[in-house]
Structure formats: C-alpha cells, structure tokens
C-alpha positions as CSV (number, residue, x, y, z in Angstrom):
1,X,111.2,34.0,71.7
2,X,112.9,36.4,74.1
3,X,112.5,40.1,73.4
4,X,115.8,41.7,72.4
5,X,115.8,45.1,74.0
6,X,119.4,46.0,73.0
7,X,118.2,47.5,69.7
8,X,116.1,50.1,71.4
9,X,118.8,52.7,72.0
10,X,120.2,52.2,68.5
11,X,117.1,52.1,66.4
12,X,115.0,54.4,68.6
13,X,112.0,52.3,67.6
14,X,110.2,49.4,69.3
15,X,109.2,46.2,67.6
16,X,105.8,47.6,66.7
17,X,107.3,50.8,65.2
18,X,106.5,53.1,68.0
19,X,109.0,55.5,69.7
20,X,109.6,55.2,73.5
21,X,107.0,57.8,74.4
22,X,104.2,56.8,72.0
23,X,100.8,55.4,72.9
24,X,99.2,52.6,71.0
25,X,96.0,53.4,69.2
26,X,93.1,54.0,71.7
27,X,89.6,53.6,70.5
28,X,86.6,54.1,72.9
29,X,82.8,54.3,72.9
30,X,80.3,55.0,75.6
31,X,76.7,53.8,76.0
32,X,77.3,50.5,74.2
33,X,74.8,48.6,76.5
34,X,71.4,50.1,76.5
35,X,70.1,48.1,79.5
36,X,72.9,49.4,81.8
37,X,73.1,52.6,83.7
38,X,76.5,53.2,82.1
39,X,78.7,51.3,79.7
40,X,81.8,51.6,77.6
41,X,84.0,49.8,75.1
42,X,87.7,50.5,75.0
43,X,90.7,49.3,72.9
44,X,94.3,50.0,73.8
45,X,96.2,48.4,71.0
46,X,95.0,44.8,70.8
47,X,93.7,44.9,74.4
48,X,89.9,45.1,74.4
49,X,87.5,45.4,77.3
50,X,83.8,46.2,77.9
51,X,82.7,47.8,81.1
52,X,79.1,47.9,82.5
53,X,78.0,50.0,85.5
54,X,74.8,49.4,87.4
55,X,73.6,51.7,90.1
56,X,73.7,53.4,92.5
57,X,71.1,50.9,93.8
58,X,69.9,50.1,97.3
59,X,71.8,47.2,98.8
60,X,69.6,44.1,99.2
61,X,71.1,43.2,102.6
62,X,73.4,44.6,105.2
63,X,76.4,43.0,103.6
64,X,75.8,44.9,100.4
65,X,75.3,48.2,102.0
66,X,77.8,51.1,102.1
67,X,81.4,50.1,102.8
68,X,81.6,53.0,105.3
69,X,78.8,54.6,107.3
70,X,76.8,56.8,105.0
71,X,78.6,56.0,101.8
72,X,78.0,53.8,98.8
73,X,79.9,50.6,98.3
74,X,81.8,50.2,95.0
75,X,81.8,46.6,93.9
76,X,84.0,45.3,91.0
77,X,83.7,42.1,89.0
78,X,86.1,41.1,86.2
79,X,85.3,38.3,83.8
80,X,87.9,37.0,81.3
81,X,86.9,35.5,78.0
82,X,88.5,32.1,77.2
83,X,89.6,33.3,73.8
84,X,91.1,36.6,75.1
85,X,94.7,35.3,75.3
86,X,97.1,33.8,72.8
87,X,96.3,30.3,74.2
88,X,92.8,29.5,75.1
89,X,93.8,27.4,78.1
90,X,95.8,30.3,79.7
91,X,93.6,32.9,81.5
92,X,94.2,35.6,84.0
93,X,94.7,33.7,87.3
94,X,92.2,34.1,90.1
95,X,94.8,35.8,92.3
96,X,95.6,38.5,89.7
97,X,91.9,39.0,89.0
98,X,91.2,39.5,92.7
99,X,94.1,42.0,92.9
100,X,92.7,43.9,90.0
101,X,89.2,43.9,91.4
102,X,90.5,45.2,94.7
103,X,92.6,47.9,93.0
104,X,89.7,49.2,91.0
105,X,87.3,49.2,94.0
106,X,89.8,51.1,96.1
107,X,90.6,53.6,93.4
108,X,87.1,54.5,92.5
109,X,85.8,54.5,96.2
110,X,88.1,57.4,96.8
111,X,87.4,59.1,93.4
112,X,83.6,58.9,93.4
113,X,81.3,61.1,95.6
114,X,80.0,58.0,97.4
115,X,78.7,60.1,100.3
116,X,75.9,61.2,97.9
117,X,74.5,57.7,97.8
118,X,74.4,56.3,101.3
119,X,73.3,52.6,101.9
120,X,73.7,51.8,98.2
121,X,75.9,49.8,95.9
122,X,77.6,50.8,92.6
123,X,78.5,47.7,90.6
124,X,81.2,47.7,88.0
125,X,81.4,44.7,85.7
126,X,84.4,44.4,83.3
127,X,84.6,41.8,80.5
128,X,88.0,41.2,79.0
129,X,87.8,40.3,75.3
130,X,91.4,40.4,74.3
131,X,94.7,40.7,76.1
132,X,97.8,42.3,74.7
133,X,99.4,44.3,77.6
134,X,98.3,47.2,79.8
135,X,95.3,45.2,81.0
136,X,94.8,46.9,84.4
137,X,95.2,50.3,82.7
138,X,92.6,49.4,80.1
139,X,90.2,48.3,82.8
140,X,90.7,51.6,84.7
141,X,90.1,53.7,81.6
142,X,87.0,51.8,80.6
143,X,85.5,52.0,84.1
144,X,86.1,55.8,84.1
145,X,84.2,56.1,80.9
146,X,81.3,53.9,82.0
147,X,81.0,55.7,85.3
148,X,80.8,59.1,83.5
149,X,78.2,57.6,81.2
150,X,76.2,56.5,84.3
151,X,76.2,60.1,85.5
152,X,77.9,59.2,88.8
153,X,79.7,62.3,90.2
154,X,83.5,62.1,90.5
155,X,86.3,64.6,91.2
156,X,88.1,64.1,87.8
157,X,89.0,61.5,85.2
158,X,91.1,58.6,86.5
159,X,93.3,57.6,83.6
160,X,96.0,54.9,83.5
161,X,98.9,53.6,81.4
162,X,101.9,51.3,81.8
163,X,105.6,52.3,81.7
164,X,108.7,50.1,81.7
165,X,112.4,50.3,81.9
166,X,114.1,49.3,78.7
167,X,116.8,47.5,80.7
168,X,116.4,44.4,82.8
169,X,115.8,44.6,86.5
170,X,119.2,43.2,87.3
171,X,121.1,45.6,85.1
172,X,122.7,48.7,86.8
173,X,123.2,50.6,83.6
174,X,120.9,53.6,83.9
175,X,122.3,55.5,80.9
176,X,120.5,53.2,78.4
177,X,117.4,52.4,80.4
178,X,115.0,54.8,78.8
179,X,111.4,54.4,80.0
180,X,108.9,52.9,77.5
181,X,105.3,54.0,77.5
182,X,102.2,51.8,77.0
183,X,103.5,48.3,76.8
184,X,102.2,45.5,74.6
185,X,102.0,41.9,75.8
186,X,105.5,40.8,74.6
187,X,107.1,43.8,76.3
188,X,105.4,43.1,79.6
189,X,106.7,39.5,79.6
190,X,110.3,40.7,79.2
191,X,110.7,44.1,80.9
192,X,110.2,45.4,84.4
193,X,107.1,47.7,84.4
194,X,104.5,49.4,86.5
195,X,100.9,50.6,86.0
196,X,100.2,54.2,86.9
197,X,96.7,55.7,87.3
198,X,96.6,59.5,87.7
199,X,93.9,62.0,88.6
200,X,95.3,65.2,87.1
201,X,98.9,65.5,88.5
202,X,98.2,63.2,91.4
203,X,99.1,59.5,91.3
204,X,96.1,57.6,92.5
205,X,97.1,54.0,91.4
206,X,100.6,52.6,91.4
207,X,100.8,48.8,90.7
208,X,104.3,47.3,90.5
209,X,104.2,43.7,89.3
210,X,108.0,43.2,88.7
211,X,111.2,44.3,90.4
212,X,112.5,47.7,89.3
213,X,115.7,49.4,90.4
214,X,115.0,52.5,92.6
215,X,117.0,54.9,90.5
216,X,114.7,54.2,87.5
217,X,111.4,54.7,89.3
218,X,111.4,58.5,89.2
219,X,111.9,58.7,85.4
220,X,109.3,56.0,84.9
221,X,106.8,57.9,87.0
222,X,107.4,61.1,85.1
223,X,106.8,59.4,81.8
224,X,103.8,57.6,83.1
225,X,102.0,60.7,84.5
226,X,102.6,62.5,81.2
227,X,101.1,59.4,79.4
228,X,98.1,59.5,81.7
229,X,97.5,63.2,80.7
230,X,97.4,62.2,77.0
231,X,95.0,59.3,77.7
232,X,92.8,61.8,79.6
233,X,92.7,64.1,76.6
234,X,91.6,61.1,74.4
235,X,88.9,60.0,76.8
236,X,87.6,63.5,77.3
237,X,87.4,63.8,73.5
238,X,85.3,60.6,73.4
239,X,82.9,62.0,76.1
240,X,82.5,65.4,74.4
241,X,81.9,63.9,71.0
242,X,79.2,61.6,72.4
243,X,77.6,64.6,74.2
244,X,77.5,66.7,71.0
245,X,76.0,63.8,69.0
246,X,73.4,62.6,71.5
247,X,73.3,65.3,74.2
C-alpha cells in the first residue's frame, strides 16, 4: 500500500505518531559478547543490529596487513539474518551489503587512530537481526559503540541518522517538503532520503540512495546533523552509564 504523504503538512504527525523532527526509540548496550574485544547491541525503532569488534590483531599475511603503510586495516563484514525482513526470502542484496561494508570501512579508517597499530587488522562484524529503516545508520551507531567498548582510540563519536523530504523527488513544491528525521521502513520505500553520519559538526558520511532535488538538500542536511547530535547524546549516555556500573 503506497504511503500517503499528503497528510503530513495537515496533521503534523507521521503514521507512527512522531513529529517530523522526532527520533524513534533508541536502545543500546555495550559488552554483550564476552569473547569479543568489543561488542554492542542497538535498536533504532524496530531495526536491530549486533556489532562485534576483534583486534587490533596482527595480520596473518601481507594481504591482511595495514591498508596504508604503517597503519591498521579496518575490515567490515555484514551478515543479514533470513528472518530480519518482512519476507524471509527478501534479504539485503549483495551489492548493497558490499556498499555498506565499504562505507563503514572508509568512515572508520579515517576516524580511528590507525597509525597506533601498524601492520594489524581491526575486524568489525555486524549481524542484522531486524530491518525497519535506517539500516546503515544503525550499523554505524552500533559500530561506534563496539569500537569504544574495545578501547580503540578515535577522534570522536561517529553517529548517524536518516532524513527524507516529505515530497516526492519529482515534485517542485518546496513549501510543503519539510524534512523528516529517522525514517522507518515504509517511509524509506516511498520518500527520497539520505543517510548522514556526523563527527561533531562535520559530515563524515553522506549516502544518497534516491534522487533528491538540489534545493531540498540543504534543509535535509541541517535536520540530519541536528539529529546526529541527539543520537550522540544518547550513545554517550549509554557509554557513561556502563562505565559507572562496571568501570
């Protein structure tokens, strides 16, 4: 059933009861896998992922050694559970999975202090348990928590969220195309959106999977960066709570 977005400007509420700038419920835990160097569990709405970090460890052969001379290599592997989607036969395609792996590897290679671990490998494994929108954002947030749990130095939190235009990509009406923050699965299927990952005020990840009119991008970026700040506050609270409890 197509998503009727014409009611958004009138009701000022989305189908799940949120306003345009509201995040879904975010629940996170760290150190959920005792055998790993670092791990995390994260829920963004009904999207659920587990992240496990191993390393830094010495590469077994030259192909696994640092991506650049004197720096550690950041490897990312994403596994999708067969029951994660609405239909068991439909899974994240290999192409999109590869794109997400490359995106995470590139983002964290520039964020982590890889020069402290030359000739080594940092392995990030992400298991997707449930999909309901903002999948890449959830993977980035979970990986950030797991890397912090592993004690790997980084410059700051990398937090992410999605933001969409409430009008279709072909519509030229910018007056009613208010940005929507943190999309669910149904909204992602019907609306043009992008995924933003921010380190403080700096945009580190920008993934655009649908066409968006240029005049709307600036407003979407502003809402997305503000959303990333709120996600950062939530993740920082999770880390500080765990530190007080077990530190």
